[in-house]
C-alpha positions as CSV (number, residue, x, y, z in Angstrom):
1,M,-10.5,-3.6,-19.6
2,S,-13.2,-1.2,-18.6
3,T,-13.3,0.4,-15.2
4,V,-15.6,2.5,-13.2
5,Q,-14.0,5.2,-10.9
6,T,-15.5,5.5,-7.5
7,N,-14.8,8.1,-4.9
8,D,-11.7,6.4,-3.7
9,T,-11.4,3.0,-5.4
10,T,-11.4,1.7,-8.9
11,I,-13.6,-1.2,-9.5
12,L,-12.4,-3.5,-12.2
13,S,-14.7,-5.4,-14.5
14,S,-12.7,-8.5,-14.1
15,T,-10.5,-10.0,-11.4
16,E,-7.3,-8.9,-12.9
17,S,-5.6,-5.8,-11.7
18,T,-3.9,-3.3,-14.0
19,T,-1.1,-2.8,-11.5
20,W,1.3,-5.1,-9.6
21,I,0.8,-3.3,-6.4
22,S,-2.5,-2.1,-4.8
23,E,-3.1,0.9,-2.7
24,D,-3.6,-1.6,0.2
25,W,-0.1,-3.0,-0.1
26,L,1.4,0.4,-0.9
27,S,0.0,1.7,2.4
28,V,1.8,-1.1,4.2
29,W,5.2,-0.4,2.7
30,V,4.9,3.4,3.2
31,G,3.9,2.8,6.9
32,F,6.8,0.4,7.3
33,L,9.2,2.9,5.8
34,I,8.2,5.6,8.2
35,V,8.3,3.4,11.3
36,G,11.6,1.9,10.2
37,L,13.2,5.3,9.7
38,A,11.9,6.4,13.1
39,L,13.3,3.3,14.9
40,A,16.8,4.0,13.5
41,N,16.9,6.7,16.2
42,L,17.2,3.9,18.7
43,F,20.6,3.0,17.3
44,G,22.0,6.4,16.6
45,P,21.0,8.5,13.7
46,D,17.8,10.6,13.9
47,L,16.4,10.2,10.3
48,I,13.0,11.9,10.5
49,G,13.3,14.4,13.4
50,W,12.9,17.1,10.8
51,V,9.2,16.4,10.3
52,V,7.1,19.5,10.9
53,T,5.0,19.8,14.1
54,T,2.3,22.4,14.9
55,S,1.6,24.0,18.2
56,V,-1.4,26.0,19.5
57,W,-0.6,29.6,18.6
58,T,-1.6,33.2,18.4
59,D,1.7,34.3,16.9
60,P,2.1,32.6,13.5
61,A,5.9,32.7,13.8
62,L,5.6,30.3,16.7
63,A,3.1,27.9,15.1
64,L,5.6,25.5,13.5
65,G,8.6,23.5,14.7
66,T,10.4,20.3,14.2
67,A,9.8,16.9,16.0
68,S,13.3,16.8,17.2
69,K,15.3,19.6,18.8
70,A,18.3,18.3,16.8
71,F,16.7,19.9,13.7
72,A,15.6,23.1,15.3
73,W,18.0,25.0,13.0
74,L,15.6,24.2,10.1
75,G,12.9,26.4,11.6
76,G,9.2,25.9,11.2
77,A,9.0,26.9,7.6
78,G,12.0,24.8,6.7
79,A,10.5,21.8,8.4
80,L,7.3,22.3,6.5
81,V,9.0,22.5,3.2
82,T,11.2,19.4,4.0
83,T,8.2,17.4,5.0
84,Y,6.3,18.4,1.8
85,L,9.3,17.4,-0.3
86,A,9.8,14.0,1.4
87,L,6.1,13.1,1.2
88,T,5.9,14.2,-2.4
89,V,8.9,12.0,-3.4
90,V,7.7,8.9,-1.5
91,L,4.0,9.2,-2.7
92,T,5.0,10.0,-6.2
93,L,7.0,6.9,-6.3
94,G,3.9,5.1,-5.1
95,A,2.0,6.7,-7.9
96,V,4.5,5.2,-10.3
97,L,3.9,1.8,-8.9
98,L,0.1,2.3,-9.1
99,K,0.5,3.4,-12.7
100,A,-1.2,6.7,-12.0
101,D,-0.5,9.8,-14.0
102,V,2.7,10.8,-12.2
103,K,2.9,14.4,-13.3
104,R,-0.7,15.1,-12.4
105,F,-0.3,13.3,-9.1
106,A,2.7,15.4,-8.1
107,L,1.0,18.7,-9.1
108,A,-2.3,17.8,-7.4
109,F,-0.5,16.4,-4.3
110,T,1.3,19.7,-4.0
111,A,-2.0,21.6,-3.8
112,V,-3.6,18.9,-1.5
113,F,-0.7,19.1,0.9
114,W,-0.5,22.8,1.2
115,I,-4.2,23.4,1.5
116,A,-4.6,20.6,4.0
117,Y,-1.7,21.6,6.2
118,A,-2.8,25.3,6.1
119,S,-6.1,24.0,7.4
120,W,-4.3,22.2,10.2
121,I,-2.4,25.4,11.1
122,A,-5.6,27.4,11.1
123,G,-7.3,24.8,13.3
124,S,-4.4,25.1,15.8
125,H,-5.2,28.8,16.5
126,A,-5.7,29.4,20.2
127,N,-9.3,30.5,19.8
128,L,-10.1,27.1,18.4
129,A,-7.6,24.9,20.2
130,A,-6.9,26.2,23.7
131,V,-8.5,24.0,26.3
132,T,-7.9,25.1,29.9
133,P,-8.3,28.6,31.5
134,A,-4.5,28.5,32.0
135,D,-4.0,28.0,28.3
136,M,-6.4,31.0,27.5
137,Q,-4.5,33.1,30.0
138,K,-1.2,32.1,28.5
139,F,-2.4,33.2,25.0
140,G,-4.2,36.3,26.2
141,I,-7.6,35.3,24.8
142,S,-11.0,35.5,26.4
143,W,-12.7,32.6,24.6
144,S,-12.0,29.3,22.9
145,L,-13.9,26.5,21.2
146,K,-11.6,24.0,23.2
147,L,-11.2,21.7,20.2
148,T,-7.5,21.2,20.8
149,N,-5.3,21.5,17.7
150,E,-7.1,18.4,16.3
151,G,-9.9,20.8,15.5
152,G,-7.7,21.3,12.4
153,Y,-9.2,18.0,11.1
154,I,-12.6,19.7,11.0
155,V,-11.2,22.7,9.3
156,A,-9.5,20.5,6.7
157,L,-12.8,18.6,6.1
158,V,-14.8,21.9,5.8
159,V,-12.3,23.3,3.3
160,G,-12.5,20.1,1.3
161,L,-16.3,20.3,1.3
162,I,-16.2,23.9,0.1
163,I,-13.9,23.0,-2.8
164,A,-16.1,20.0,-3.8
165,N,-19.4,21.9,-3.7
166,F,-18.4,25.4,-4.9
167,F,-15.3,24.8,-7.0
168,P,-16.0,21.4,-8.7
169,R,-13.5,22.0,-11.5
170,F,-10.7,22.5,-9.0
171,A,-11.9,19.4,-7.2
172,E,-11.7,17.4,-10.4
173,W,-8.2,18.6,-11.0
174,L,-7.2,17.5,-7.5
175,K,-8.7,14.0,-8.0
176,E,-5.4,12.2,-8.9
177,A,-4.1,13.0,-5.4
178,I,-7.4,12.6,-3.5
179,R,-6.8,9.1,-2.1
180,P,-8.3,8.9,1.4
181,E,-8.1,5.1,1.7
182,L,-4.4,5.2,1.0
183,Y,-3.7,8.0,3.4
184,I,-5.7,6.5,6.3
185,K,-4.2,3.1,5.8
186,V,-0.7,4.5,6.1
187,A,-1.8,6.2,9.2
188,I,-3.3,3.0,10.7
189,V,0.0,1.1,10.0
190,I,1.9,3.7,11.9
191,L,-0.8,3.8,14.6
192,G,-0.1,0.2,15.4
193,A,3.4,1.1,16.8
194,F,2.0,4.1,18.7
195,I,-0.8,2.1,20.4
196,A,1.8,-0.6,21.4
197,V,4.1,1.8,23.1
198,T,1.2,3.5,24.8
199,A,-0.3,0.3,26.0
200,A,2.9,-1.5,26.9
201,G,2.5,-0.9,30.6
202,R,-1.2,-1.8,30.7
203,L,-1.3,-5.2,29.1
204,N,-4.3,-6.4,31.2
205,L,-6.4,-3.4,30.0
206,L,-5.2,-3.9,26.4
207,S,-6.1,-7.6,26.3
208,S,-9.5,-6.7,27.8
209,L,-10.1,-4.2,25.0
210,V,-9.2,-6.6,22.3
211,L,-11.5,-9.4,23.6
212,R,-14.4,-7.0,24.2
213,G,-13.8,-5.5,20.8
214,A,-14.0,-8.8,19.1
215,A,-17.2,-9.8,21.0
216,A,-18.8,-6.4,20.2
217,I,-18.1,-6.8,16.5
218,I,-19.6,-10.3,16.2
219,E,-22.7,-9.3,18.1
220,A,-23.2,-6.0,16.3
221,Y,-22.9,-7.3,12.8
222,L,-25.0,-10.4,13.2
223,I,-27.7,-7.9,13.9
224,Y,-26.8,-5.1,11.5
225,W,-26.4,-6.9,8.2
226,A,-29.6,-9.0,8.5
227,V,-31.8,-6.0,9.5
228,V,-30.5,-3.7,6.8
229,Y,-30.8,-6.4,4.1
230,F,-34.4,-7.1,5.3
231,I,-35.4,-3.4,5.2
232,A,-33.9,-2.9,1.7
233,R,-35.7,-6.0,0.3
234,K,-39.0,-5.8,2.2
235,Y,-39.8,-2.1,2.5
236,F,-37.9,-0.5,-0.4
237,G,-38.2,-3.3,-3.0
238,F,-34.4,-3.6,-3.8
239,N,-33.4,-6.9,-5.5
240,R,-30.6,-9.0,-4.1
241,E,-27.9,-7.4,-6.3
242,W,-28.6,-4.0,-4.6
243,A,-29.6,-5.2,-1.2
244,A,-26.4,-7.2,-0.4
245,P,-23.8,-4.5,-1.1
246,L,-26.1,-1.9,0.5
247,A,-26.4,-4.0,3.7
248,S,-22.6,-4.6,3.7
249,G,-21.8,-0.9,3.2
250,I,-24.1,0.3,5.9
251,S,-23.4,-2.5,8.4
252,V,-19.9,-3.8,7.9
253,C,-17.3,-1.3,6.7
254,G,-18.5,1.2,4.1
255,V,-16.6,1.5,0.8
256,A,-14.4,-1.6,1.2
257,A,-17.2,-3.9,2.2
258,S,-19.6,-2.7,-0.5
259,I,-16.9,-3.1,-3.2
260,A,-15.8,-6.5,-1.9
261,V,-19.3,-7.9,-1.6
262,G,-20.3,-6.4,-5.0
263,G,-17.4,-8.2,-6.6
264,A,-18.1,-11.4,-4.7
265,I,-21.7,-11.6,-5.9
266,R,-20.7,-10.3,-9.3
267,A,-22.9,-7.2,-9.2
268,R,-22.8,-4.6,-11.9
269,P,-20.0,-2.0,-11.2
270,I,-22.6,0.8,-10.8
271,V,-24.0,-0.9,-7.7
272,P,-21.0,-0.6,-5.3
273,V,-20.2,2.8,-7.0
274,L,-23.4,4.4,-5.8
275,V,-23.3,2.6,-2.4
276,S,-19.7,3.9,-1.9
277,S,-20.8,7.4,-2.7
278,L,-23.5,7.2,0.0
279,V,-21.0,5.8,2.5
280,V,-18.7,8.8,1.9
281,I,-21.5,11.4,2.2
282,F,-22.8,10.0,5.5
283,A,-19.4,9.4,6.9
284,V,-18.8,13.2,6.5
285,V,-22.1,13.9,8.4
286,E,-21.1,11.5,11.2
287,V,-17.7,13.0,11.6
288,L,-19.2,16.4,12.0
289,I,-21.8,15.3,14.5
290,L,-20.9,12.1,16.5
291,P,-17.6,13.3,18.2
292,F,-19.5,16.3,19.7
293,L,-22.3,14.1,20.8
294,A,-19.8,11.7,22.4
295,Q,-18.1,14.7,24.2
296,T,-21.5,15.9,25.5
297,Y,-23.0,12.6,26.7
298,L,-20.1,10.1,27.0
299,W,-17.2,12.1,28.4
300,Q,-17.4,10.1,31.6
301,E,-17.2,6.8,29.6
302,P,-14.3,7.5,27.3
303,L,-13.9,3.9,25.9
304,V,-17.6,3.6,25.3
305,A,-17.3,6.6,23.1
306,G,-14.3,5.2,21.3
307,A,-16.0,1.9,20.6
308,W,-19.2,3.7,19.5
309,I,-17.4,5.7,16.9
310,G,-15.7,2.5,15.6
311,L,-19.1,0.8,15.2
312,A,-21.0,3.8,13.9
313,V,-18.8,5.5,11.3
314,K,-18.5,3.4,8.2
315,T,-15.2,4.1,6.5
316,D,-11.7,3.5,7.9
317,G,-10.7,7.1,7.2
318,A,-13.7,8.8,8.7
319,A,-13.9,6.3,11.7
320,V,-10.3,6.6,12.8
321,A,-10.3,10.3,12.2
322,A,-13.5,10.7,14.1
323,G,-11.9,8.7,16.9
324,G,-9.1,11.1,17.0
325,I,-11.4,14.1,17.3
326,T,-13.5,12.3,19.9
327,E,-10.4,11.5,22.0
328,A,-9.2,15.2,21.8
329,L,-12.7,16.5,22.8
330,I,-13.2,14.0,25.7
331,L,-9.6,14.4,27.0
332,A,-10.1,18.2,27.0
333,K,-13.5,17.9,28.7
334,N,-12.1,15.7,31.4
335,A,-9.0,17.9,31.8
336,S,-11.3,20.8,32.5
337,E,-12.8,18.7,35.3
338,G,-9.4,17.9,36.7
339,V,-9.1,14.3,35.3
340,H,-6.2,13.7,33.0
341,Y,-6.2,10.5,31.0
342,Q,-3.4,9.1,29.0
343,P,-3.8,9.9,25.3
344,G,-4.2,7.1,22.8
345,W,-6.7,4.8,24.5
346,I,-9.9,6.2,23.1
347,L,-8.4,6.3,19.6
348,G,-6.9,2.9,20.1
349,T,-10.3,1.5,21.0
350,T,-11.8,2.9,17.8
351,A,-8.9,1.5,15.8
352,T,-9.3,-1.9,17.4
353,I,-12.9,-2.0,16.5
354,K,-12.2,-1.0,12.9
355,V,-9.5,-3.6,12.6
356,F,-11.9,-6.4,13.6
357,I,-14.5,-5.1,11.2
358,D,-12.0,-5.0,8.3
359,V,-10.9,-8.6,9.1
360,F,-14.6,-9.5,8.8
361,I,-14.8,-8.1,5.2
362,G,-12.9,-10.9,3.5
363,I,-14.7,-13.6,5.4
364,W,-18.1,-12.1,4.7
365,A,-17.4,-11.5,1.0
366,F,-16.3,-15.1,0.7
367,I,-19.5,-16.4,2.4
368,L,-21.8,-14.3,0.3
369,G,-19.8,-15.2,-2.9
370,Y,-20.2,-18.9,-2.1
371,I,-24.0,-18.5,-1.5
372,W,-24.5,-16.4,-4.6
373,T,-22.5,-18.6,-7.0
374,N,-23.8,-21.9,-5.6
375,H,-27.3,-21.2,-4.6
376,I,-28.7,-17.9,-6.1
377,N,-27.0,-17.0,-9.4
378,V,-26.3,-20.6,-10.4
379,T,-25.0,-21.0,-14.0
380,K,-23.5,-24.0,-15.7
381,N,-20.1,-22.6,-16.0
382,A,-20.1,-20.4,-12.9
383,D,-16.8,-19.8,-11.1
384,K,-17.0,-21.4,-7.6
385,A,-16.1,-19.3,-4.6
386,R,-12.6,-20.4,-3.4
387,A,-11.1,-20.2,0.0
388,I,-8.2,-18.2,-1.5
389,E,-10.6,-15.4,-2.0
390,I,-10.6,-14.7,1.7
391,W,-6.9,-13.8,1.4
392,Q,-7.4,-11.9,-1.9
393,R,-10.1,-9.8,-0.3
394,F,-8.3,-9.5,3.1
395,P,-7.3,-5.9,3.8
396,K,-3.5,-6.1,3.7
397,F,-3.0,-2.9,5.7
398,I,-4.3,-4.8,8.8
399,L,-1.2,-7.0,8.5
400,G,0.9,-3.8,8.7
401,F,-1.0,-2.6,11.7
402,V,-0.5,-5.9,13.5
403,L,3.2,-6.2,12.7
404,T,4.0,-2.6,13.8
405,F,2.0,-3.2,16.9
406,L,3.9,-6.4,17.8
407,L,7.2,-4.8,17.0
408,G,6.4,-1.8,19.2
409,L,5.3,-4.1,22.0
410,Y,8.5,-6.2,21.8
411,L,10.7,-3.2,21.8
412,A,8.8,-1.7,24.8
413,L,8.8,-4.9,26.8
414,G,11.6,-7.2,25.5
415,T,14.6,-4.9,25.5
416,T,16.7,-3.1,28.2
417,P,15.1,-0.3,30.2
418,E,17.5,2.3,28.6
419,F,16.4,1.1,25.2
420,A,12.7,1.2,26.0
421,A,13.0,4.6,27.6
422,K,14.0,6.1,24.2
423,L,11.0,4.4,22.4
424,P,8.2,6.9,23.1
425,A,10.1,9.9,21.6
426,T,11.2,7.7,18.7
427,I,7.7,6.5,17.9
428,G,6.4,10.0,18.6
429,E,8.3,11.2,15.5
430,A,6.6,8.5,13.4
431,N,3.3,9.5,15.0
432,T,3.8,13.0,13.7
433,F,3.5,11.5,10.2
434,R,0.4,9.7,11.3
435,V,-1.2,13.0,12.1
436,I,-0.2,14.4,8.7
437,F,-1.8,11.5,6.9
438,F,-4.9,12.1,9.0
439,I,-5.0,15.7,7.8
440,L,-4.7,14.5,4.2
441,T,-7.5,12.0,4.8
442,F,-10.0,14.6,6.2
443,F,-9.3,17.0,3.4
444,S,-9.7,14.2,0.8
445,I,-13.0,13.0,2.2
446,G,-14.3,16.6,1.9
447,V,-13.2,17.0,-1.7
448,L,-14.9,13.7,-2.6
449,S,-18.3,14.9,-1.2
450,N,-20.0,16.9,-4.0
451,F,-23.5,16.5,-2.7
452,K,-25.2,18.1,-5.7
453,K,-23.5,15.8,-8.2
454,L,-24.1,12.7,-6.2
455,W,-27.7,13.5,-5.7
456,Q,-28.1,14.0,-9.5
457,E,-26.8,10.5,-10.1
458,G,-30.2,9.3,-8.9
459,F,-29.8,7.4,-5.6
460,A,-32.4,9.2,-3.5
461,K,-34.1,5.8,-2.7
462,L,-30.7,4.4,-1.6
463,A,-30.2,7.4,0.6
464,V,-33.5,6.9,2.3
465,V,-32.6,3.3,3.1
466,Y,-29.2,4.6,4.4
467,V,-30.9,7.2,6.6
468,V,-33.5,4.9,8.0
469,S,-30.9,2.1,8.7
470,L,-28.1,4.3,10.0
471,F,-29.9,6.8,12.1
472,G,-32.9,4.5,12.9
473,F,-31.0,1.7,14.5
474,V,-27.3,1.1,13.5
475,I,-26.0,4.1,15.5
476,W,-28.2,3.2,18.5
477,V,-27.5,-0.5,18.5
478,G,-23.8,0.3,18.3
479,L,-24.1,2.6,21.3
480,L,-25.9,-0.1,23.3
481,I,-23.4,-2.7,22.4
482,S,-20.5,-0.3,23.2
483,W,-22.1,0.4,26.6
484,L,-22.6,-3.3,27.4
485,F,-18.9,-4.2,26.6
486,F,-17.0,-1.1,27.6
487,S,-18.9,0.8,30.3
488,G,-17.0,1.3,33.5
489,I,-13.6,0.7,31.9
490,K,-11.4,3.8,32.0
491,P,-8.2,4.7,30.3
492,P,-5.1,5.0,32.6
493,L,-4.5,8.3,34.3
494,A,-1.6,10.4,32.9
495,S,1.3,10.3,35.2
């Protein structure tokens, strides 16, 4: 069976898979494992309190620590080594299940982990991360970029971009462990429990966000897809084989949508490959720009900003990561004005939007597959689109997100007060892993973005369509819809 390797997904030339577990399912089980080990703390043993945490620092010796004081004896360096070893073991076992080159994966992941985490530590330096005047006085510094320590995401992204564009051989060597879709999906599964615990006391607000998110998605994508498809066909002369995956990649959900739709309409593998490459490039651009625009112009409407990021950024990894940066920047901006919001709500809004978008992928791929096989590319022996394809194309990590969310909500609301009181610290340990998977995602996105190589592959015309569509109306329609559905709604104030 021949395959074509994309930036983060392998497109098979038939419907059979070469492995019995996909990255999608693997992300669910890894996420469940981490949440399950964290919840063991509710019943006695603290199984993951050794995971490394990073604080804002000027003295490197004080940068690292452990999530639980019970493991303080490990020290920061010990916690970092322990975290590396644990992740290497778990993800290498995952590589075995995916039938990857296990030795290459383990070696490449070693480099990926240490470079990415070093970027996170660098991004936590006080001159990048300190927010308030009190923080700057505490660290004895006269200036700060006020990025919070989540500015480390940007550092990791930039380091990845440098490697991709100036050290392409090294980037190629790292490729086996450059799996941003896997890393971000694990993070999203864990995020479900974190959002549930954060939102447990504000169910009215949570239900409002869910309903508004669903309505926003339906309205946005009924506009997005049709307009992009029309532009690609009418003004740039693309045929249907190119226009459908391109419209899906720009309007629905980037890489996953372009691949699912490409398969559904039986496009040649090169079509979703090039569209996916474009998606990754522009996702990097958006991550570098949109959070700062949101901080500048939407800091007084935090949930509008979160929804806008979810609608505008076209990959799960970049969108949720950009939502994290946006939340950090806006919380810092409001804190400097004396307003302290609870963390998690802006990122939760972005994640909710992305979950609804991802649910839409399987349905949309089935609809287009039915139209193509029955009305456009009709052949005598053509395989008919089947309803089961909705399940086959459904992103399984969403199930993980929903299940960890429901479990966290039950534990927060359906148990004794004493039990529920221990839950935030317990889920906090799992959330520390979520942050680490975010870091790996940012670094991986950077390493995949070799601009020169992608440009040489000859998709300048595709890029023009993407620029016109994304910056001409997708971002602004997304902003308008976000404003219509989320303006005036504020996150709860921190107690």
